[in-house]
C-alpha positions in Angstrom: -60.9 -7.9 -80.1 -62.3 -11.2 -78.9 -65.5 -12.5 -80.5 -65.5 -15.8 -78.8 -68.9 -15.5 -77.0 -69.8 -18.8 -75.3 -66.5 -20.6 -75.6 -65.4 -22.7 -72.7 -61.7 -23.5 -71.9 -61.0 -27.0 -70.6 -57.6 -28.1 -69.4 -56.9 -31.7 -70.3 -53.6 -32.0 -68.4 -53.1 -35.7 -69.0 -53.3 -35.1 -72.8 -51.3 -31.8 -72.6 -54.1 -29.9 -74.2 -56.0 -26.7 -73.3 -59.2 -27.0 -75.4 -61.5 -24.2 -76.6 -65.0 -25.7 -76.8 -68.0 -24.2 -78.3 -71.3 -26.0 -78.5 -69.7 -29.3 -77.6 -67.1 -28.9 -80.4 -63.4 -28.4 -80.0 -62.7 -25.2 -82.0 -59.1 -24.7 -80.9 -56.4 -25.8 -78.6 -53.0 -25.2 -77.2 -50.7 -28.3 -77.1 -48.4 -28.1 -74.1 -46.3 -30.0 -71.6 -45.3 -29.5 -68.0 -41.5 -29.5 -67.3 -40.4 -32.6 -65.5 -38.1 -31.0 -63.0 -38.6 -28.1 -60.6 -39.1 -25.3 -61.0 -42.0 -26.5 -63.1 -43.5 -24.6 -66.0 -46.3 -24.9 -68.6 -44.7 -25.0 -72.0 -46.8 -24.1 -75.0 -45.7 -25.8 -78.2 -48.7 -25.3 -80.6 -51.7 -23.0 -80.8 -54.4 -24.3 -83.3 -57.8 -22.9 -84.3 -60.0 -24.9 -86.6 -60.3 -23.1 -90.0 -64.0 -22.4 -89.7 -63.4 -20.5 -86.4 -60.3 -18.4 -87.2 -60.5 -14.7 -87.0 -62.6 -14.6 -83.9 -59.9 -14.1 -81.3 -59.9 -17.7 -80.1 -56.2 -18.1 -80.3 -55.5 -15.0 -78.2 -58.2 -16.1 -75.7 -56.6 -19.6 -75.5 -53.2 -18.1 -74.7 -54.7 -15.7 -72.2 -56.4 -18.6 -70.5 -53.2 -20.6 -70.6 -51.3 -17.8 -68.7 -54.2 -17.6 -66.3 -53.9 -21.3 -65.5 -50.2 -21.0 -65.0 -50.7 -18.0 -62.7 -53.2 -19.8 -60.7 -50.7 -22.7 -60.2 -47.9 -20.3 -59.4 -45.7 -21.5 -62.4 -44.3 -19.7 -65.4 -45.2 -20.2 -69.0 -42.5 -20.9 -71.6 -44.1 -19.9 -75.0 -42.2 -22.0 -77.5 -45.2 -21.8 -79.9 -44.6 -18.8 -82.2 -48.1 -17.5 -81.7 -48.0 -17.8 -77.9 -44.6 -16.0 -77.9 -46.0 -13.2 -80.1 -49.1 -12.8 -77.9 -46.9 -12.7 -74.8 -44.7 -10.0 -76.3 -47.8 -7.9 -77.0 -49.3 -8.5 -73.5 -46.4 -8.3 -71.1 -48.7 -7.3 -68.2 -50.5 -10.6 -68.6 -47.6 -12.7 -69.7 -44.6 -12.5 -67.4 -41.4 -13.7 -68.9 -40.1 -17.1 -67.6 -36.7 -17.2 -66.0 -33.9 -18.1 -68.4 -33.1 -21.3 -66.5 -36.7 -22.5 -66.8 -36.7 -21.7 -70.6 -33.4 -23.7 -70.9 -34.9 -26.6 -69.0 -38.0 -26.6 -71.2 -36.0 -26.6 -74.4 -33.7 -29.3 -73.1 -36.7 -31.5 -72.3 -38.2 -30.9 -75.8 -34.8 -31.7 -77.4 -34.7 -35.0 -75.4 -38.3 -35.8 -76.3 -39.2 -34.5 -79.8 -42.6 -36.3 -79.5 -43.6 -33.4 -77.3 -43.9 -31.3 -80.4 
């Protein structure tokens, strides 16, 4: 159950970060990248919640917001982050599976550019 209250989610596309902000402080984030080639996808590589804010549902709300952004853009999500993948498996109605060729392209891009981790 979410206990995030007044948390705002901000997409910093240039930095590849979806931020969870509460009271002006970043309390969590998803690090991600956008695949270079079409069909494009948002690729989650890390989900992080600051220690003092864990246990409040922030990570789940971040992943849900991330899938919402992707849906709004009409692109799939490739959840390479273990937490995001686990969340997606538990919420298939909110987290449609990306086509295999999109997942393969995301993994190939990550292999070619390890700094994306």
